[in-house]
Steps between C-alpha positions, in 0.01 A plus 500: 500500500762767441872475432659719765844591627592594855825684575609534863432220747560655839283489811206641305565386144547130570153434647335735250653309209394177669136608497516555123650154457234344724233661285630308199684769310817421307781669695858598421705648782823691550665626815855587605563162663355197326482311831215729607292364213549133591153451651332645192724309260404176675138587426540543121613862478773559242827678574625796293857629516399866455195727510511506120485121481219489754300757305540341158155389389336593831164672489550654845829570679492547878784677681556509877843640591619735778556849357481739205845419355416128514182549298682722251766231453244221461306692237755716319840345582707249305296182475195696608132453431499763225722281282237228450161640601281533194208727419210429733711360782397632842768557764367505858739653752425398860809682632466819702692763306502864394177614330705728270727211396193285439358758260831512308514121475142493376591747227803295392304176484213677329723576202495126435126474572574323827285602797628560853266466797645620830350269759673533839363284778422526870441222750850374574634148477184359660283664237723367224483145637125510562413680174334779699707792374370844415621608155496863384517538121586777259528507122284446194152394607450249219831330584398487867170339408687227312718400796258552788398133501866401547533737793199331662719195560716708737276759660172563676488872414597639158451869426552686174636836615551690176765557232861387508663569838170523688548154650844594628375828645219314676755256644692797642177617668479150648857521625437829678210334682699185578812672629332767709259244648795274588646794690166551678482133602859511626438813706177363643664178617798691642256718697321189625829344606611815685159513670550153643230336290505140384555536127307189397201616706528848352503353149179307568336810644567729204522264202125497439443870560548821304875487558542174314696468175669241281832602655369460855356156436785363287807684633395571859543138618840486330608819676394356836686174430817673372445314174664702223474236228407684181176501312607832350848628581610834638726545195207459260282731707775761483520460123128570477520796737779651289266474202223668702721784617648551154155523346376730777794732449418523130140593579590728796301283740601513866495156667637553852383166642646305209828691529520415871436129456756494218761635743401246765533217250843644416586452869376142473730443203792651692427255782527208257130440434495566125421138412254464788127555475357849539384408852866556598402867526368402845854420616619847404226661705571264790850638516376860480262429789763303696273197528739246347 
């Protein structure tokens, strides 16, 4: 059994940390609001007042926070992981952040012989709860091999993608697919609605054919029911799309579909849907099509 730390107990981090605890590992946790950790603390997890305290003596430190500046603060800021992580410690970052920033953080930690594995996840809140996530990993291969068994407690698919930053770049590929497919599902259901079709019947007709997708099966019913409760929020999707478009600009890669869906999600934010699930894109297109 390993001594591990988990920093960031949001919608994704809380169940992921819970799986490590259920597997019998010794767990120290830190998050912005201690109340979020109450369920884990009642199950023998230990509280730490800072990332540095959580990391002290930990063999593996997991991080799951919203954005690049958050990860930089957790690792390099005052009271950060770098203050107490010792040689041989492995930091596993499940956040979705900039690949370039990840490479810089890996270099900084490497000066202390601490390894950073970028390990962003896909599968949403359901995947986190059911331990069926897909995890995309970048970094030193030997460090990855050491922590792969821990990742198995959280995921059904774990892929080593290459050197530092490769996991984050792969996650951005995933986010292009997710966001553009969400647009396709929204447009298809709007077309069905304008054509006078029963949307539930239409879903049954296409969900097992070539037009099916994770977004159709998971988000389609929510679109039909006007259920915008979040599994993954519009604001977080926009954060990821900004990372995609920033990286594509640096590599001179034209992504017209991604740029369009980014603008449509901006309209969703302007309409007050930032904290709603990404299926709220459907409501934006409903208004454009005058169906709502």
